[in-house]
C-alpha positions as CSV (number, residue, x, y, z in Angstrom):
1,M,2.1,-8.1,31.3
2,S,4.9,-5.9,30.7
3,R,4.8,-2.4,30.0
4,D,6.1,-2.7,26.3
5,V,3.3,-5.2,25.8
6,K,0.9,-2.9,27.2
7,S,1.9,-0.1,25.0
8,L,2.2,-2.4,21.9
9,L,-1.6,-3.5,22.7
10,V,-2.8,0.0,22.9
11,L,-1.0,1.1,19.6
12,T,-2.5,-1.9,17.9
13,I,-6.0,-1.0,18.9
14,G,-5.4,2.6,18.0
15,C,-3.8,1.5,14.6
16,T,-6.9,-0.8,14.0
17,L,-9.4,1.9,14.5
18,A,-7.3,4.5,12.5
19,G,-6.9,2.0,9.5
20,A,-10.8,1.0,9.7
21,I,-11.8,4.6,9.6
22,F,-9.5,5.2,6.8
23,A,-10.7,2.1,4.9
24,F,-14.4,3.1,5.4
25,G,-13.6,6.5,4.0
26,T,-11.9,5.1,0.7
27,N,-15.0,2.9,0.5
28,V,-17.2,5.9,0.5
29,F,-15.3,7.9,-2.0
30,S,-14.4,4.8,-4.3
31,F,-18.3,4.5,-4.5
32,R,-18.7,8.3,-5.4
33,S,-15.9,7.8,-7.8
34,A,-17.6,5.0,-9.7
35,Y,-21.0,6.7,-9.5
36,E,-19.3,9.9,-11.4
37,G,-17.3,7.8,-13.8
38,L,-13.9,9.3,-12.7
39,G,-12.1,6.1,-12.7
40,R,-10.1,6.7,-9.6
41,E,-11.2,3.8,-7.7
42,P,-7.7,1.7,-7.9
43,L,-6.0,4.7,-6.6
44,I,-8.3,5.2,-3.8
45,Q,-8.1,1.7,-2.8
46,A,-4.2,1.7,-3.1
47,A,-4.0,4.6,-0.7
48,S,-5.9,2.5,1.9
49,T,-3.4,-0.4,1.4
50,F,-0.6,2.1,1.8
51,V,-2.0,3.6,4.9
52,Y,-2.0,-0.1,6.5
53,L,1.5,-0.4,5.7
54,G,2.2,2.8,7.2
55,L,0.5,1.9,10.4
56,A,1.9,-1.7,10.3
57,L,5.6,-0.1,10.2
58,I,4.8,2.0,13.2
59,L,3.8,-1.1,15.0
60,V,7.0,-3.0,13.6
61,F,9.1,-0.3,14.7
62,K,7.7,-0.3,18.2
63,G,7.6,-3.9,18.9
64,A,10.2,-5.6,16.7
65,W,8.9,-9.2,15.8
66,K,5.9,-9.0,18.4
67,G,5.0,-5.7,16.2
68,V,5.0,-8.0,13.2
69,L,2.3,-10.0,14.7
70,A,0.7,-6.9,16.0
71,A,0.6,-5.5,12.5
72,L,-1.1,-8.9,11.5
73,F,-4.0,-8.6,14.0
74,M,-4.1,-4.8,12.9
75,V,-4.7,-5.4,9.2
76,A,-7.1,-8.3,9.7
77,G,-9.2,-6.2,12.3
78,A,-9.2,-3.1,10.1
79,T,-10.2,-5.1,6.9
80,T,-12.9,-6.9,9.0
81,I,-14.3,-3.6,10.3
82,S,-14.3,-2.2,6.8
83,W,-16.0,-5.1,5.4
84,A,-18.7,-5.0,7.9
85,L,-19.4,-1.4,7.2
86,F,-19.3,-2.0,3.4
87,P,-23.2,-1.4,3.0
88,L,-23.0,1.8,5.1
89,A,-20.3,3.1,2.8
90,L,-22.4,2.8,0.0
91,G,-25.3,4.5,1.9
92,L,-23.4,7.3,2.8
93,A,-22.0,7.6,-0.6
94,G,-25.6,8.0,-2.1
95,V,-26.7,10.6,0.5
96,S,-26.9,13.3,-2.1
97,D,-28.7,11.3,-4.7
98,P,-30.3,8.1,-3.1
99,A,-32.6,7.2,-5.7
100,S,-29.9,7.4,-8.5
101,Y,-27.4,5.6,-6.3
102,A,-29.9,2.8,-5.5
103,G,-30.7,2.3,-9.1
104,R,-26.9,2.3,-10.2
105,F,-25.7,0.1,-7.3
106,A,-28.9,-2.2,-6.6
107,S,-27.4,-5.3,-7.9
108,F,-24.0,-4.6,-6.6
109,P,-22.9,-7.6,-4.2
110,R,-21.2,-7.5,-1.1
111,P,-17.6,-9.3,-1.8
112,S,-16.8,-12.1,0.2
113,Y,-14.2,-11.4,3.1
114,E,-11.5,-13.6,1.6
115,D,-11.7,-11.4,-1.7
116,W,-11.7,-8.4,0.2
117,A,-9.0,-8.9,2.7
118,V,-6.6,-11.6,1.3
119,F,-4.2,-9.1,-0.5
120,D,-4.0,-6.5,2.4
121,V,-3.3,-9.1,4.8
122,A,-0.6,-10.8,2.7
123,F,0.9,-7.6,1.4
124,V,1.0,-6.0,5.0
125,G,2.4,-9.1,6.7
126,I,5.0,-9.9,4.3
127,S,6.2,-6.1,4.3
128,A,6.4,-6.0,8.1
129,A,8.5,-9.2,8.3
130,L,10.7,-8.0,5.6
131,A,11.0,-4.4,7.4
132,Q,11.7,-6.1,10.7
133,G,14.4,-8.6,8.9
134,L,16.0,-5.5,7.2
135,R,16.2,-3.8,10.8
136,L,18.1,-6.7,12.1
137,I,20.4,-6.8,9.1
138,A,21.1,-3.2,9.6
139,N,22.3,-3.7,13.2
140,V,25.1,-6.2,11.9
141,N,28.6,-5.1,12.1
142,P,30.4,-5.4,8.8
143,K,33.8,-5.1,10.5
144,G,33.0,-7.7,13.1
145,P,34.4,-11.1,13.4
146,R,35.1,-13.0,10.2
147,D,36.1,-16.2,9.0
148,E,39.6,-15.7,8.5
149,Q,42.1,-15.9,11.0
150,P,43.3,-12.8,12.8
151,R,46.5,-11.3,12.0
152,P,49.3,-11.7,14.7
153,P,50.1,-8.6,16.5
154,R,53.1,-6.7,14.9
155,P,56.2,-6.6,16.8
156,R,57.3,-3.3,18.2
157,R,60.4,-1.7,17.0
158,S,63.2,-1.9,19.0
159,Q,64.9,1.5,19.5
160,P,68.6,1.5,20.4
161,K,68.9,1.9,24.1
162,R,70.8,5.2,25.0
163,P,73.2,5.1,27.7
164,R,72.5,6.5,30.6
165,P,74.0,9.5,32.0
166,S,76.4,8.9,34.7
167,R,76.3,11.0,37.8
């Protein structure tokens, strides 16, 4: 395995853990916001998606098309971890008042993984591929070869010959 692939793999694992930790925190704060009736849950969850996007762009800039694939693995792994820790997030959100949280969220079901992750995976995958495509387009030389025929070289202006001085 080449050095670039190894560094991309390590970066992917790090981004996956960072994304999962951030998503876990957003779940905790979403539960707190819902309990207090603040209505900030969509904004908090959108922040998680934008963090996934930022981490995916880091991977794309590091690994090009391999980085796009790494970004897909990263977001799938991070959403899986945050989905697995969903009950723990509810428990940590209710630490300050466990009985009240248990009464309010007792019938709150755990969402299916498909409902949980499909938007994040699709959004980050499409955005990562688009970013790499734009990087490729940015390297195109607009003044490079075209379909038209090249112009023939201009003839040199002939200058009148000066007589040589005689000796």
